[in-house]
C-alpha positions in Angstrom: 0.0 0.0 0.0 1.3 3.5 -0.9 0.0 5.6 2.0 -1.8 5.3 5.3 -3.5 8.3 6.9 -3.6 8.3 10.7 -6.0 10.6 12.4 -6.4 10.8 16.2 -10.0 11.7 17.1 -11.2 13.0 20.4 -14.6 14.7 20.6 -14.7 16.0 17.0 -18.1 14.8 15.9 -19.0 17.8 13.9 -15.9 17.8 11.7 -15.6 14.2 10.8 -17.8 14.1 7.7 -16.0 17.1 6.1 -12.6 15.7 7.1 -13.2 12.2 5.6 -14.7 13.7 2.4 -11.7 16.0 2.0 -9.2 13.2 2.6 -10.9 10.9 0.1 -10.9 13.6 -2.6 -7.2 14.4 -2.1 -6.1 10.8 -1.9 -8.2 9.6 -4.9 -6.4 12.2 -7.0 -3.1 10.4 -6.3 -4.2 7.3 -8.2 -2.5 5.1 -5.6 -3.6 2.6 -2.9 -4.5 4.3 0.4 -6.3 3.8 3.7 -7.6 6.2 6.2 -7.3 5.1 9.8 -9.4 7.0 12.3 -8.4 6.4 15.9 -11.2 7.3 18.4 -9.3 8.2 21.6 -12.2 7.6 24.0 -14.5 10.3 22.6 -17.4 11.2 24.8 -19.6 12.8 22.2 -21.0 11.1 19.1 -17.7 10.7 17.3 -17.6 7.0 17.5 -21.1 6.6 16.1 -20.2 9.0 13.3 -17.0 7.1 12.5 -18.8 3.8 12.3 -21.3 5.3 9.8 -18.5 6.7 7.7 -16.6 3.4 7.7 -19.8 1.5 6.7 -20.1 3.7 3.6 -16.4 3.7 2.7 -14.3 0.5 3.2 -11.1 2.5 2.8 -12.0 4.3 6.1 -10.9 2.1 9.0 -11.8 2.8 12.6 -9.9 1.9 15.8 -11.7 2.6 19.1 -9.6 2.9 22.3 -11.2 1.9 25.6 -10.6 5.3 27.1 -8.9 8.6 26.4 -5.2 7.7 26.4 -3.9 10.9 24.8 -2.8 11.9 21.3 0.5 10.0 21.4 -1.2 6.7 22.3 -3.8 7.2 19.6 -1.1 8.0 17.0 0.9 4.9 18.0 -2.3 2.7 17.6 -2.6 4.1 14.1 1.1 3.4 13.3 0.7 -0.2 14.6 -2.1 -0.9 12.1 -0.9 1.1 9.1 0.1 -0.8 6.0 1.3 2.1 3.8 4.8 2.8 2.7 4.2 6.3 3.8 2.3 7.3 6.9 0.6 10.7 7.2 -0.7 12.1 10.4 -3.1 15.1 10.8 -5.6 16.4 13.3 -9.3 15.8 13.0 -10.4 19.4 13.7 -10.2 20.6 10.1 -7.4 23.1 10.9 -5.0 20.9 8.8 -5.9 20.9 5.1 -6.0 17.5 3.3 -5.0 19.3 0.0 -1.5 19.6 1.5 -1.0 15.8 1.6 -0.3 15.2 -2.1 2.5 17.8 -2.5 4.1 16.6 0.8 4.1 13.0 -0.5 5.7 14.1 -3.7 8.4 15.8 -1.7 8.9 12.7 0.3 9.4 10.7 -2.9 12.5 12.8 -3.5 14.3 10.7 -0.9 13.1 12.3 2.4 12.1 10.2 5.4 10.1 12.9 7.1 8.2 15.9 5.7 7.1 18.1 8.5 4.3 20.7 8.1 5.0 24.3 9.0 1.9 26.4 9.9 3.6 29.7 9.0 0.3 31.6 8.9 -1.2 30.0 12.0 -4.8 30.8 12.8 -4.8 30.4 16.6 -4.9 32.7 19.6 -1.6 34.5 20.3 -1.4 34.1 24.1 -2.8 30.7 24.7 -1.5 28.9 21.6 1.0 30.6 19.4 3.2 32.1 22.1 3.6 28.8 24.1 4.2 27.0 20.8 6.9 29.5 19.8 8.7 29.0 23.1 8.4 25.2 23.0 9.8 25.1 19.4 12.7 27.4 20.3 13.6 25.2 23.3 13.4 22.0 21.3 15.6 23.3 18.5 18.2 24.6 21.0 18.4 21.4 23.0 18.2 18.9 20.1 19.8 20.7 17.2 17.1 19.5 14.9 15.9 22.7 13.2 12.2 22.7 12.5 9.9 25.7 12.7 6.8 23.8 13.9 7.2 20.7 16.0 3.6 21.0 17.2 2.1 20.6 13.6 0.5 17.2 13.5 0.5 17.2 9.7 3.6 15.1 8.8 4.6 12.5 6.3 6.8 9.6 7.6 8.5 6.8 5.8 7.2 3.7 7.6 10.5 1.9 8.1 11.7 4.7 10.4 8.8 4.2 12.8 9.4 0.6 13.5 12.0 1.0 16.3 10.6 4.2 17.9 8.7 3.7 21.2 6.6 6.6 22.2 5.2 7.5 25.6 3.7 10.6 27.2 3.5 13.4 24.7 6.5 12.1 22.7 4.8 12.1 19.3 6.1 15.7 18.7 9.7 14.4 19.0 9.5 11.8 16.3 11.6 14.2 14.0 14.3 14.1 16.6 14.4 10.3 16.7 14.4 10.1 12.9 17.3 12.6 12.7 19.2 10.6 15.3 18.7 7.5 13.2 20.2 9.2 10.2 16.9 10.0 8.3 16.6 12.9 5.9 14.2 15.6 7.1 12.5 18.4 5.2 9.8 21.0 5.9 6.9 22.4 3.9 4.6 25.3 4.6 1.0 24.1 5.0 -2.3 25.8 5.3 -3.9 26.3 8.7 -7.5 27.1 9.1 -9.4 28.6 12.1 -11.2 26.1 14.2 -14.9 25.9 13.2 -16.2 23.1 15.5 -15.6 22.0 19.0 -12.9 23.3 21.4 -9.2 23.0 21.5 -7.7 20.2 23.6 -4.4 22.1 23.9 -3.4 24.9 26.3 -0.5 26.8 27.8 -0.3 24.1 30.5 1.0 21.6 27.9 4.3 23.6 27.6 5.5 22.2 30.9 4.8 18.6 29.7 6.8 19.4 26.5 9.8 20.5 28.6 9.7 17.4 30.8 9.4 15.1 27.8 12.3 17.1 26.1 14.6 16.2 29.0 13.8 12.6 28.5 14.4 12.8 24.7 17.7 14.7 25.3 18.9 11.8 27.6 17.8 9.2 25.1 19.6 10.8 22.1 22.8 9.4 20.7 25.7 8.7 23.1 23.6 9.8 26.1 21.4 6.7 25.7 24.3 4.3 25.5 26.4 6.2 28.1 24.1 8.2 30.4 27.1 8.9 32.7 28.2 11.5 30.1 24.9 13.3 30.7 24.9 13.2 34.5 28.6 13.3 34.9 29.0 16.5 33.0 26.6 18.3 35.3 28.2 16.6 38.3 31.7 17.8 37.4 30.5 21.4 36.8 28.7 21.4 40.2 31.7 20.0 42.0 34.0 22.6 40.4 31.6 25.3 41.3 31.5 24.1 44.9 35.3 24.0 45.0 35.4 27.5 43.7 33.0 28.7 46.3 35.1 26.9 49.0 38.3 28.5 47.7 36.8 32.0 47.8 35.6 31.3 51.4 39.1 30.4 52.5 40.6 33.5 50.8 38.1 35.7 52.6 38.9 34.0 55.9 42.7 34.3 55.6 43.1 37.7 54.0 39.9 39.6 55.1 39.1 37.9 58.4 35.6 37.0 57.4 33.6 34.7 59.6 33.4 31.3 57.8 30.2 30.1 59.5 28.4 33.4 58.5 29.5 33.2 54.8 26.8 31.9 52.5 29.5 30.8 50.0 30.4 28.0 52.4 26.8 26.6 52.2 26.9 26.9 48.4 30.2 25.0 48.3 28.8 22.1 50.4 25.5 22.1 48.4 27.2 22.1 45.0 29.7 19.4 45.9 27.0 17.1 47.4 24.6 17.6 44.4 27.5 17.1 41.9 28.5 13.9 43.6 24.9 12.7 43.6 24.6 13.4 39.9 27.7 11.3 39.1 26.4 8.4 41.2 23.0 8.7 39.4 24.9 8.4 36.1 26.7 5.3 37.3 23.3 3.7 38.3 21.9 4.7 34.9 24.9 3.1 33.2 24.1 -0.2 35.0 20.4 0.0 34.0 21.3 0.7 30.4 23.6 -2.3 30.2 20.9 -4.5 31.8 18.4 -3.2 29.2 20.6 -3.9 26.2 21.6 -7.4 27.4 18.1 -8.5 28.4 16.3 -7.2 25.3 19.2 -8.0 22.9 18.6 -4.6 21.3 21.3 -3.3 19.0 23.0 0.0 19.6 23.1 0.7 15.8 20.8 0.6 12.8 21.8 -0.8 9.4 20.3 0.6 6.3 21.8 -1.8 3.7 24.0 -4.9 3.4 26.1 -5.9 0.4 27.7 -9.3 0.0 27.3 -10.1 3.7 
C-alpha cells in the first residue's frame, strides 16, 4: 500500500464528515492505494457513532476505538501499529489541517526524504494561549536537540514507515519523532502548509502543555545518541561542573577568611560550596546507576546499539 492516513480523534463529531470527504478527494487524485485510519481516543460525544457510519459507507476508512482517552500520542501509535502504507501521514481531526497539502508533501517525500514536517507559517490560533507557548516550545526543542524545524507541534507530517518501527513513544512524545528520525540518520524536510481557524468543538491544547513538553524534552535529550548508551556522560558533565563550582565557592571562602578575616560560618558561600559538591557527587552516582540500568536493558532485550540501512555481500 502506498500511503496510510492516521487521524487521532477526540470529541470531533461535527468535523468528521467534512474531514473524511476532503481526505478521500485528495487521496483519490493520487491514483495510488491508500487507507484512512481514524483512531477514536475515547471520545465522549457522538464521534464513534459517526465514524462507524462513515466506515460502513467507505471501506477505505478504518476505525480503531480505544477503551478510554489515552492521549494523542497513544492514539497515533495505535494508528502506526495498524498502518500498512509505505508512507504514513498524520493530521488532526479538527479541520485546521488541510487534506489538500498531503499530495505535495508525499511528492516531496518521494525525492528521498524520510520525514516531511508541516509548518503552519500563517497560523490561525490565539496568540497568548496557543501561538506564544508554541513558539517558546519550538525554540527550546531546537536549541536542545539541534534538529531545526519551525513547527514541532504541527500534526500534519509524512513519515517513511521503516523509520517508525523502532521508535517507542510515551507521554507526549509524538512531537519528538523528528528528533528520533534525525538521530537514526533519516533525511528531514519541511513544507509550509495551510492552517484554518477552528470551526467546530474546542481546542484540547493549552498553555499548561508547555510544561509537559519541557519534561518530555529532558527525556528525549537523555535518550539521544551517546547519552542513551552512556548516560554517565549526561549526568557526569553536570556533576563535574557542580563540584567545580563548589570547589570555587570553597576557595573564595578560604581566601576571605585568611586575608579579610571574614567569619566562615556566616559566609553563604560555604553553604553553596557544600551544596554544589553534594549535588554534583549525587549526579555522578546517578549516572553510574543509569549506566548499570542501560547495560541490563541492552543485554536483556538483545537490542542493537546501531541501525543498518543496507548490506552488500554479507
